[in-house]
C-alpha positions in Angstrom: 105.6 229.0 151.3 109.1 227.4 151.3 109.7 223.8 152.4 110.9 223.3 156.0 114.2 221.8 154.9 115.2 224.7 152.8 114.7 227.5 155.4 117.8 229.5 156.0 119.6 228.0 153.0 121.7 230.5 151.1 120.8 230.4 147.4 123.9 231.2 145.3 123.2 233.1 142.2 125.5 234.8 139.7 125.6 238.6 140.2 124.6 240.5 137.1 127.5 242.8 137.4 130.1 240.0 137.9 130.2 237.9 134.8 132.0 234.6 134.6 134.6 233.9 132.1 133.4 233.1 128.6 130.0 234.4 129.5 128.2 236.1 126.5 126.0 239.0 126.3 122.2 239.0 127.0 120.2 237.5 124.1 118.3 239.9 121.9 114.6 239.9 122.3 114.0 239.2 118.6 115.7 239.4 115.3 115.2 242.2 112.9 112.6 241.8 110.3 113.7 242.4 106.7 116.1 245.4 106.7 117.3 247.8 109.3 114.9 250.5 108.0 111.8 248.2 108.2 112.3 247.1 111.7 109.0 247.0 113.6 109.8 245.2 116.8 106.5 245.9 118.5 104.6 244.0 115.8 106.4 240.6 116.2 104.8 237.7 118.0 106.5 237.3 121.4 106.1 235.1 124.4 103.4 235.6 126.9 105.7 237.4 129.5 107.2 239.7 126.9 106.6 243.4 126.6 104.1 243.1 123.7 102.3 239.9 123.1 100.8 240.6 119.7 100.6 238.9 116.3 102.9 240.2 113.6 101.5 242.7 111.1 100.3 241.7 107.6 103.5 243.0 106.1 103.8 244.1 102.5 101.3 242.9 99.9 102.5 240.1 97.8 102.8 240.5 94.1 100.1 238.7 92.1 101.2 235.9 89.8 100.1 236.4 86.2 99.7 233.1 84.4 97.9 234.5 81.4 98.8 232.9 78.1 99.5 235.1 75.1 98.3 234.5 71.6 101.0 234.0 69.0 101.0 235.4 65.5 100.0 232.1 64.0 96.7 232.1 66.0 93.9 233.8 64.1 91.0 235.4 65.7 87.7 234.0 64.3 84.6 236.1 63.8 82.7 236.5 67.1 85.8 236.8 69.2 86.8 233.1 69.1 90.5 232.2 69.2 91.4 228.7 68.3 94.7 227.3 69.7 97.2 225.0 68.1 99.5 222.3 69.4 103.2 222.9 69.0 105.5 220.5 70.6 104.6 220.0 74.3 102.7 223.4 74.5 99.0 223.5 74.0 97.4 227.0 73.7 94.0 227.6 75.2 90.8 228.2 73.3 88.7 231.3 74.3 85.1 231.2 73.3 82.6 234.0 73.2 79.7 233.9 75.7 76.7 231.9 74.4 73.9 234.1 72.9 70.9 234.9 75.2 67.9 232.6 74.7 64.6 234.2 73.9 61.8 232.5 75.8 58.1 232.9 74.8 55.3 232.6 77.3 52.8 230.7 75.2 50.1 230.9 77.9 50.3 234.8 77.9 50.4 234.8 74.2 47.3 232.6 74.0 45.3 235.2 75.9 46.2 237.8 73.3 45.3 235.4 70.5 41.9 234.6 72.1 41.2 238.3 72.4 42.1 239.0 68.8 39.9 236.0 67.7 36.9 237.3 69.6 37.3 240.8 68.2 37.6 239.3 64.7 34.6 237.1 65.0 32.3 239.9 66.2 33.8 242.2 63.6 32.7 239.7 60.9 29.3 239.1 62.4 28.6 242.9 62.8 30.3 245.6 60.8 29.7 248.2 63.6 31.7 246.3 66.2 35.2 247.4 65.0 34.3 251.1 64.6 36.1 253.6 66.7 33.1 254.7 68.7 32.1 251.1 69.6 35.7 250.2 70.5 35.7 253.1 72.9 32.5 251.8 74.4 34.1 248.4 74.8 37.0 249.9 76.7 34.8 252.0 79.0 32.6 248.9 79.8 35.7 246.9 80.7 37.1 249.6 83.1 35.2 248.6 86.2 36.0 244.9 85.8 39.7 245.9 85.1 40.0 248.0 88.3 38.3 245.4 90.6 40.1 242.6 88.8 43.6 244.1 89.4 42.9 244.2 93.1 41.7 240.7 93.0 44.8 239.6 91.2 46.9 240.6 94.2 44.6 238.6 96.5 44.5 235.5 94.2 48.3 235.6 94.0 48.5 235.2 97.8 46.2 232.2 97.5 43.1 233.9 98.8 39.8 235.2 97.4 37.8 238.3 98.1 34.0 237.9 97.7 33.2 241.3 99.2 34.5 243.5 96.4 31.1 244.0 94.9 29.6 245.0 98.2 32.5 247.3 98.9 31.9 249.0 95.6 28.2 249.5 96.4 28.9 250.6 100.0 31.6 253.1 99.0 29.4 254.5 96.1 26.6 255.2 98.6 28.9 256.7 101.2 30.6 259.1 98.7 27.4 260.1 96.9 25.6 260.7 100.2 28.5 262.8 101.5 28.5 265.0 98.4 24.8 265.3 98.0 23.5 265.5 101.6 26.6 266.8 103.4 28.0 269.2 100.9 31.4 267.6 100.5 33.4 268.6 97.4 34.0 266.1 94.6 37.7 265.5 95.2 37.4 265.1 99.0 34.4 262.8 98.4 36.5 260.7 96.1 39.3 260.5 98.7 36.8 259.6 101.3 35.6 256.7 99.2 39.1 255.4 98.7 39.9 255.6 102.4 36.7 253.7 103.3 37.4 251.1 100.6 40.9 250.5 101.9 39.7 250.2 105.5 37.0 247.7 104.5 39.6 245.6 102.7 42.0 245.8 105.6 39.3 244.5 107.9 39.1 241.4 105.6 42.8 240.9 105.9 42.7 241.2 109.7 39.9 238.6 109.9 42.0 236.2 107.8 45.3 236.7 109.5 44.5 237.6 113.2 41.1 235.9 113.3 42.4 232.8 111.5 39.4 232.6 109.3 39.5 231.1 105.8 39.4 233.8 103.1 36.2 232.4 101.6 34.4 232.4 104.9 35.7 235.8 106.0 34.9 237.6 102.8 31.6 235.9 102.5 30.6 237.3 105.9 31.9 240.8 105.2 30.1 240.7 101.8 26.8 240.6 103.7 27.9 243.1 106.2 29.0 245.7 103.7 25.9 245.2 101.6 23.7 245.7 104.7 25.6 248.9 105.5 24.9 250.2 102.0 21.2 249.9 102.8 21.6 251.4 106.3 23.3 254.6 105.1 20.3 255.7 103.0 17.6 253.4 104.3 17.7 251.5 101.0 17.0 254.6 98.9 19.2 255.5 95.9 21.1 258.8 96.0 20.4 261.1 93.0 21.6 264.5 91.9 25.3 263.6 92.1 27.4 266.8 91.5 28.3 267.4 87.9 31.9 268.1 88.8 32.2 264.6 90.2 30.6 263.1 87.1 33.0 265.1 84.8 35.9 264.0 87.0 35.5 260.4 86.0 33.3 260.6 82.9 35.1 263.1 80.6 37.6 262.8 77.8 41.2 263.7 77.3 42.1 264.0 73.7 39.3 261.8 72.6 40.2 259.1 75.1 37.8 258.6 78.1 39.5 259.7 81.3 38.4 256.5 83.0 40.5 254.5 80.5 43.5 256.7 81.3 42.9 256.0 85.0 42.8 252.2 84.4 46.1 252.4 82.4 47.8 254.4 85.2 46.5 252.0 87.9 47.7 249.0 85.8 51.2 250.4 85.4 51.5 251.2 89.1 50.2 247.8 90.0 52.7 246.1 87.7 55.6 248.1 89.1 54.4 247.3 92.6 54.1 243.6 91.9 57.3 243.1 89.7 59.7 245.8 90.8 59.4 246.1 94.6 60.2 243.9 97.6 56.5 244.0 98.6 55.6 242.4 95.2 58.2 239.7 95.7 56.8 239.0 99.2 53.2 238.8 97.7 54.4 236.1 95.2 56.4 234.3 97.9 53.4 234.1 100.2 51.3 232.7 97.4 53.9 230.1 96.5 54.4 228.8 100.1 53.3 230.7 103.1 55.3 228.6 105.5 58.5 229.1 103.4 57.9 232.8 103.1 57.5 233.1 106.9 60.7 231.2 107.6 62.4 233.5 105.1 61.5 236.5 107.2 58.5 237.7 105.3 55.9 239.4 107.5 52.9 237.4 106.2 50.3 239.2 108.3 51.3 242.6 107.1 51.5 241.5 103.4 48.0 240.0 103.5 46.4 242.9 105.2 47.9 245.3 102.7 46.9 243.0 99.8 43.3 243.0 100.9 43.4 246.7 101.5 44.6 247.2 97.9 41.7 245.0 96.8 39.2 247.1 98.7 40.8 250.4 97.5 40.4 249.4 93.8 36.9 248.1 94.4 36.0 251.5 95.9 37.4 253.2 92.8 35.4 250.9 90.6 32.3 251.7 92.6 32.8 255.4 92.2 33.3 255.0 88.5 29.8 253.3 88.4 28.4 256.3 90.3 29.9 258.8 87.8 28.6 256.7 84.9 25.0 256.6 85.9 25.0 259.9 87.9 23.5 258.1 90.9 24.3 255.7 93.7 22.4 252.5 94.3 22.8 250.0 97.1 23.3 247.1 94.7 25.2 248.8 91.9 28.5 246.9 92.5 27.1 243.4 93.1 27.1 242.3 89.4 30.9 243.0 89.1 32.0 240.3 91.6 31.9 237.3 89.3 33.0 239.2 86.2 36.0 240.7 88.0 37.1 237.2 89.2 36.5 235.9 85.7 38.8 238.7 84.3 41.6 237.7 86.7 41.2 234.0 86.0 41.0 234.5 82.2 44.2 236.7 82.5 46.1 233.8 84.0 45.7 234.1 87.8 46.1 230.8 89.5 43.4 230.3 92.1 45.9 228.1 94.1 48.2 231.2 94.5 51.6 232.2 93.4 50.8 233.3 89.9 49.1 236.2 88.3 49.6 238.9 85.7 48.3 242.5 85.6 48.4 242.7 81.8 46.5 239.4 81.6 43.8 240.8 83.9 43.4 243.8 81.5 43.0 241.5 78.5 40.5 239.4 80.4 38.4 242.4 81.2 38.6 243.5 77.5 37.4 240.0 76.5 34.4 240.2 78.8 33.6 243.7 77.6 33.8 242.6 74.0 31.5 239.6 74.7 28.9 241.9 76.4 29.1 244.5 73.6 29.1 242.0 70.8 26.1 240.1 72.2 24.2 243.3 72.5 24.9 244.3 68.9 23.8 240.8 67.8 20.5 241.3 69.7 21.2 238.3 71.9 19.1 238.2 75.1 21.0 239.5 78.1 20.6 236.3 80.2 22.8 234.4 77.6 25.6 236.7 78.7 26.1 234.8 81.9 26.2 231.5 80.1 28.8 232.8 77.7 30.9 234.3 80.6 30.8 231.0 82.5 31.9 229.0 79.4 34.7 231.4 78.8 36.0 231.0 82.4 35.8 227.2 82.1 37.7 227.2 78.9 40.3 229.6 80.3 40.9 227.4 83.3 41.0 224.2 81.2 43.6 225.8 78.9 45.6 226.8 82.0 45.6 223.4 83.5 46.3 221.7 80.1 49.4 223.9 79.7 50.6 222.5 83.1 50.1 218.9 82.1 47.1 218.2 84.3 49.2 217.3 87.4 46.2 216.0 89.4 45.2 213.6 86.6 48.8 212.4 86.3 49.1 211.6 90.0 45.9 209.6 89.9 47.0 207.6 86.9 50.3 206.7 88.6 48.5 205.5 91.7 46.2 203.3 89.6 49.2 201.4 88.1 50.2 200.2 91.5 53.2 202.3 91.8 53.4 204.1 95.1 53.2 207.9 94.5 55.9 210.1 95.9 54.7 212.2 98.8 54.0 215.8 97.8 56.3 217.8 100.0 54.7 221.0 99.2 51.2 219.8 100.1 52.4 218.3 103.3 54.5 221.2 104.6 53.1 224.3 103.1 49.8 225.5 104.7 46.8 226.0 102.6 45.7 229.6 102.1 43.8 230.9 105.1 44.1 227.6 107.0 45.8 229.3 109.9 49.0 227.2 110.1 50.7 226.9 113.4 53.7 228.6 112.0 51.7 231.7 111.3 51.0 232.4 114.9 52.9 235.4 116.3 53.7 236.8 112.9 
C-alpha cells in the first residue's frame, strides 16, 4: 500500500523505446565460457531472479600432473629391485626399496600339542611293540571318533564363552530315539539317522534359548537339561536297552572305505566343514567376536541371540551324531551310553587349545586332543593297567594342558596379584568391567 503523501504523484520513468543520448545497450546476462563453441549459458551460476539459478557444470577434466623422477644411466639397479640414488649438484634422486619380506610366524602353542601327541605315541610304542602297528592305530582312530565329534561341537560353545554339560545326555537320548524308531517303528536307517540329527539339533537349540531368552547361566541351563534329556532317554523305552539294530544302520557307520573306517572319514569331513564354518564365514567371525566380548559384538551389530542358539544347536547336532556312532559300534542303544563322553569331549577341546573363558579355540587342536585321549586309553589297555587309572591319567593330562596354556600367556592373574602386593595401584581392567561374563545376561543383551 502506497504512502498517503505519494498518492496521485506521477512517477517519471524512461521509456524503453526512447533512449537518451549516450545510453548504451542492455547488459548481457553473462559472459561466454571458454570459446564460442563451448558456450553453455544454462550451466552458469546466476542470481536468484535469473532464468536459471544453477551451479556451473564440472567442466573439462584437468590433466594430472606427473612428478615422477626418472632414473639416470649412472644409477644402477641392485639385486632385489633396489635403486640407489646419487647426489649431483642440488638434485637428489630418490631411493626405491623393494617391499620387506613376509614374516613367518609360528604358533608354538599349537605346535606343542603336536609334539605332545608324538611323544605319547612314541612312549607307548617303546613300552609295547604292538602299539604302533597299523591295526592298533586304526583302533586308536576309531576310539577317538566319538570324542572328536562331540568335542568339535563343544569347541564352538567354548569359543562363545559357554559350556554344554548336556552333550552326553543328548547322545544317549538320540541313540535311544533313533534305535527305537528303526526297531519298533520300522523306520529305514537313513531316515532314522536324519531323525536323530534333527532331535539333537533341537535339543541343543533349547539350551541356547534357555541361555539367551531365559537369561540362565550356561552351566546351570545345561546342567538342568542334562538331567531332563537323561530322564527322557529312560522314558522312551522304560529304561530298557534297544537291541536288534538293523544291520544296514550298523554298516552305514561301522564299515570301511579302502581300508579306512568310514567313521574316520565322517570325522574328517565334519572337521573340515567345521573349520571352514569357523574361519571362512561371517558366522564364524561372529562366534569368535561373541566369545571375545559379547557387549562389543552386540554394539557392532552381531545378533548374539541367534549366534548362541545356532552354536548350541551345532553342539547338540554333533553330540547326536556321536551317539549314533556308539549305537552302530555296539549294535544296541542304552540309556546311559553317551554319559562317559561328557568329560572326555571337554578334555579333548581343552587339550586342543580351547580357552574356557571364550574367544579362542581350534578345530585341529580338538582332533589332536581326541587322538591323545584315544592313545592313552589304548596304551593303558595294552599295558594291562586297571581301567580306573584311566580317569586319573585323563585328569592329569587336562591339568597339564591348562597349565601349559596359562604359562604361555604369562599367568596374567598371578601377575596382577603381584603388582597389587607391591603397593602399586593396579590399572582397572576395562574388559572385565565393561564386557559381560558369558551367560550373565547383561542389560545390553536385552532385546537382541
